[in-house]
Structures are given as C-alpha cells and as structure tokens.
PyMOL CGO cylinders between C-alpha atoms (Angstrom):
from pymol import cmd
from pymol.cgo import CYLINDER

trace = [
    CYLINDER, -157.85, -15.89, 87.05, -161.48, -17.68, 87.06, 0.3, 1, 1, 1, 1, 1, 1,
    CYLINDER, -161.48, -17.68, 87.06, -163.97, -14.92, 89.14, 0.3, 1, 1, 1, 1, 1, 1,
    CYLINDER, -163.97, -14.92, 89.14, -167.94, -16.74, 90.71, 0.3, 1, 1, 1, 1, 1, 1,
    CYLINDER, -167.94, -16.74, 90.71, -169.06, -14.63, 87.62, 0.3, 1, 1, 1, 1, 1, 1,
    CYLINDER, -169.06, -14.63, 87.62, -167.28, -16.69, 84.48, 0.3, 1, 1, 1, 1, 1, 1,
    CYLINDER, -167.28, -16.69, 84.48, -168.45, -20.15, 86.40, 0.3, 1, 1, 1, 1, 1, 1,
    CYLINDER, -168.45, -20.15, 86.40, -171.98, -18.41, 87.10, 0.3, 1, 1, 1, 1, 1, 1,
    CYLINDER, -171.98, -18.41, 87.10, -172.02, -17.24, 83.32, 0.3, 1, 1, 1, 1, 1, 1,
    CYLINDER, -172.02, -17.24, 83.32, -170.91, -20.64, 81.54, 0.3, 1, 1, 1, 1, 1, 1,
    CYLINDER, -170.91, -20.64, 81.54, -173.42, -22.47, 83.66, 0.3, 1, 1, 1, 1, 1, 1,
    CYLINDER, -173.42, -22.47, 83.66, -175.87, -20.52, 82.56, 0.3, 1, 1, 1, 1, 1, 1,
    CYLINDER, -175.87, -20.52, 82.56, -175.25, -20.55, 78.92, 0.3, 1, 1, 1, 1, 1, 1,
    CYLINDER, -175.25, -20.55, 78.92, -174.80, -24.01, 78.83, 0.3, 1, 1, 1, 1, 1, 1,
    CYLINDER, -174.80, -24.01, 78.83, -177.64, -25.17, 80.91, 0.3, 1, 1, 1, 1, 1, 1,
    CYLINDER, -177.64, -25.17, 80.91, -180.84, -24.54, 81.44, 0.3, 1, 1, 1, 1, 1, 1,
    CYLINDER, -180.84, -24.54, 81.44, -181.20, -23.01, 85.37, 0.3, 1, 1, 1, 1, 1, 1,
    CYLINDER, -181.20, -23.01, 85.37, -184.24, -20.95, 86.97, 0.3, 1, 1, 1, 1, 1, 1,
    CYLINDER, -184.24, -20.95, 86.97, -181.28, -19.76, 89.41, 0.3, 1, 1, 1, 1, 1, 1,
    CYLINDER, -181.28, -19.76, 89.41, -177.35, -19.62, 89.70, 0.3, 1, 1, 1, 1, 1, 1,
    CYLINDER, -177.35, -19.62, 89.70, -175.47, -18.51, 92.55, 0.3, 1, 1, 1, 1, 1, 1,
    CYLINDER, -175.47, -18.51, 92.55, -171.50, -18.83, 92.72, 0.3, 1, 1, 1, 1, 1, 1,
    CYLINDER, -171.50, -18.83, 92.72, -169.32, -17.62, 95.79, 0.3, 1, 1, 1, 1, 1, 1,
    CYLINDER, -169.32, -17.62, 95.79, -165.12, -17.86, 95.84, 0.3, 1, 1, 1, 1, 1, 1,
    CYLINDER, -165.12, -17.86, 95.84, -162.01, -17.11, 96.12, 0.3, 1, 1, 1, 1, 1, 1,
    CYLINDER, -162.01, -17.11, 96.12, -160.50, -17.86, 92.25, 0.3, 1, 1, 1, 1, 1, 1,
    CYLINDER, -160.50, -17.86, 92.25, -159.33, -21.00, 93.81, 0.3, 1, 1, 1, 1, 1, 1,
    CYLINDER, -159.33, -21.00, 93.81, -162.16, -22.71, 95.02, 0.3, 1, 1, 1, 1, 1, 1,
    CYLINDER, -162.16, -22.71, 95.02, -165.89, -22.07, 94.45, 0.3, 1, 1, 1, 1, 1, 1,
    CYLINDER, -165.89, -22.07, 94.45, -169.41, -22.98, 95.86, 0.3, 1, 1, 1, 1, 1, 1,
    CYLINDER, -169.41, -22.98, 95.86, -172.85, -22.91, 93.36, 0.3, 1, 1, 1, 1, 1, 1,
    CYLINDER, -172.85, -22.91, 93.36, -176.24, -23.25, 94.37, 0.3, 1, 1, 1, 1, 1, 1,
    CYLINDER, -176.24, -23.25, 94.37, -177.62, -24.97, 91.20, 0.3, 1, 1, 1, 1, 1, 1,
    CYLINDER, -177.62, -24.97, 91.20, -181.31, -25.33, 90.85, 0.3, 1, 1, 1, 1, 1, 1,
    CYLINDER, -181.31, -25.33, 90.85, -182.72, -26.68, 86.93, 0.3, 1, 1, 1, 1, 1, 1,
    CYLINDER, -182.72, -26.68, 86.93, -185.06, -29.02, 85.80, 0.3, 1, 1, 1, 1, 1, 1,
    CYLINDER, -185.06, -29.02, 85.80, -182.47, -30.90, 84.16, 0.3, 1, 1, 1, 1, 1, 1,
    CYLINDER, -182.47, -30.90, 84.16, -181.68, -32.26, 87.27, 0.3, 1, 1, 1, 1, 1, 1,
    CYLINDER, -181.68, -32.26, 87.27, -185.38, -34.48, 87.47, 0.3, 1, 1, 1, 1, 1, 1,
    CYLINDER, -185.38, -34.48, 87.47, -184.63, -38.06, 87.76, 0.3, 1, 1, 1, 1, 1, 1,
    CYLINDER, -184.63, -38.06, 87.76, -181.14, -37.80, 88.41, 0.3, 1, 1, 1, 1, 1, 1,
    CYLINDER, -181.14, -37.80, 88.41, -179.32, -38.92, 91.24, 0.3, 1, 1, 1, 1, 1, 1,
    CYLINDER, -179.32, -38.92, 91.24, -177.07, -36.50, 92.73, 0.3, 1, 1, 1, 1, 1, 1,
    CYLINDER, -177.07, -36.50, 92.73, -174.07, -37.36, 91.01, 0.3, 1, 1, 1, 1, 1, 1,
    CYLINDER, -174.07, -37.36, 91.01, -176.14, -37.62, 88.13, 0.3, 1, 1, 1, 1, 1, 1,
    CYLINDER, -176.14, -37.62, 88.13, -177.15, -33.99, 88.40, 0.3, 1, 1, 1, 1, 1, 1,
    CYLINDER, -177.15, -33.99, 88.40, -172.91, -33.07, 89.41, 0.3, 1, 1, 1, 1, 1, 1,
    CYLINDER, -172.91, -33.07, 89.41, -172.02, -35.04, 86.00, 0.3, 1, 1, 1, 1, 1, 1,
    CYLINDER, -172.02, -35.04, 86.00, -175.02, -32.30, 83.95, 0.3, 1, 1, 1, 1, 1, 1,
    CYLINDER, -175.02, -32.30, 83.95, -173.20, -29.95, 85.79, 0.3, 1, 1, 1, 1, 1, 1,
    CYLINDER, -173.20, -29.95, 85.79, -169.98, -31.33, 85.20, 0.3, 1, 1, 1, 1, 1, 1,
    CYLINDER, -169.98, -31.33, 85.20, -170.53, -32.15, 81.81, 0.3, 1, 1, 1, 1, 1, 1,
    CYLINDER, -170.53, -32.15, 81.81, -171.89, -27.94, 81.15, 0.3, 1, 1, 1, 1, 1, 1,
    CYLINDER, -171.89, -27.94, 81.15, -168.78, -26.89, 82.59, 0.3, 1, 1, 1, 1, 1, 1,
    CYLINDER, -168.78, -26.89, 82.59, -166.32, -29.08, 80.18, 0.3, 1, 1, 1, 1, 1, 1,
    CYLINDER, -166.32, -29.08, 80.18, -162.40, -28.15, 79.75, 0.3, 1, 1, 1, 1, 1, 1,
    CYLINDER, -162.40, -28.15, 79.75, -162.95, -25.55, 82.52, 0.3, 1, 1, 1, 1, 1, 1,
    CYLINDER, -162.95, -25.55, 82.52, -163.36, -27.81, 85.01, 0.3, 1, 1, 1, 1, 1, 1,
    CYLINDER, -163.36, -27.81, 85.01, -159.33, -29.23, 83.92, 0.3, 1, 1, 1, 1, 1, 1,
    CYLINDER, -159.33, -29.23, 83.92, -158.63, -25.65, 83.33, 0.3, 1, 1, 1, 1, 1, 1,
    CYLINDER, -158.63, -25.65, 83.33, -159.98, -22.55, 85.10, 0.3, 1, 1, 1, 1, 1, 1,
    CYLINDER, -159.98, -22.55, 85.10, -161.68, -23.99, 88.31, 0.3, 1, 1, 1, 1, 1, 1,
    CYLINDER, -161.68, -23.99, 88.31, -159.76, -26.01, 90.75, 0.3, 1, 1, 1, 1, 1, 1,
    CYLINDER, -159.76, -26.01, 90.75, -162.31, -27.19, 93.15, 0.3, 1, 1, 1, 1, 1, 1,
    CYLINDER, -162.31, -27.19, 93.15, -166.03, -26.98, 93.30, 0.3, 1, 1, 1, 1, 1, 1,
    CYLINDER, -166.03, -26.98, 93.30, -168.62, -27.54, 95.49, 0.3, 1, 1, 1, 1, 1, 1,
    CYLINDER, -168.62, -27.54, 95.49, -172.40, -27.36, 94.83, 0.3, 1, 1, 1, 1, 1, 1,
    CYLINDER, -172.40, -27.36, 94.83, -175.63, -28.02, 96.16, 0.3, 1, 1, 1, 1, 1, 1,
    CYLINDER, -175.63, -28.02, 96.16, -178.36, -29.10, 92.97, 0.3, 1, 1, 1, 1, 1, 1,
    CYLINDER, -178.36, -29.10, 92.97, -181.72, -29.31, 93.43, 0.3, 1, 1, 1, 1, 1, 1,
    CYLINDER, -181.72, -29.31, 93.43, -185.11, -29.41, 90.79, 0.3, 1, 1, 1, 1, 1, 1,
    CYLINDER, -185.11, -29.41, 90.79, -186.75, -26.38, 90.39, 0.3, 1, 1, 1, 1, 1, 1,
    CYLINDER, -186.75, -26.38, 90.39, -189.68, -28.27, 93.14, 0.3, 1, 1, 1, 1, 1, 1,
    CYLINDER, -189.68, -28.27, 93.14, -186.79, -28.59, 96.02, 0.3, 1, 1, 1, 1, 1, 1,
    CYLINDER, -186.79, -28.59, 96.02, -186.25, -25.28, 95.74, 0.3, 1, 1, 1, 1, 1, 1,
    CYLINDER, -186.25, -25.28, 95.74, -189.55, -24.12, 95.83, 0.3, 1, 1, 1, 1, 1, 1,
    CYLINDER, -189.55, -24.12, 95.83, -190.31, -26.32, 99.43, 0.3, 1, 1, 1, 1, 1, 1,
    CYLINDER, -190.31, -26.32, 99.43, -186.84, -25.83, 100.82, 0.3, 1, 1, 1, 1, 1, 1,
]
cmd.load_cgo(trace, "trace")
C-alpha cells in the first residue's frame, strides 16, 4: 500500500519543491506542493508538472490525488 511519505519522497526526488505535505489513507491522497516550477503556469499546467513528476506512480500506486499547487510567493502570502 502506498503511503503519504512515499508520495512526498517521489515528488521531492523529481521536482524541486520548497514544501510538500501529503496526507491520505493509502487510496486517496491530498497534497500541498510548493515549487518555483509552477511560476507562470496555469493550475492545469501546474498539475501536469506534478503528474509528470509522479510518472508511472499515478497509474500503478496512486488511486486518487487531490492537490493544491502554489508558487513560493503564493505560499508566503497565503
């Protein structure tokens, strides 16, 4: 069973992040991801960056992922 920590580790290994928080029950996960990679991208574009970072894990290990993506500036002022 996939753990929130595994998803956090996968994200941090594939995407330069300032902050990652993942919670979940092994099937459904909620994530807050802060990365400079999100600058200048729409929310859909930001989510695509996350999906790319997680790669095959999205097909095999993660049933459902709800995410909030933020730039470092949005995180500081949020």
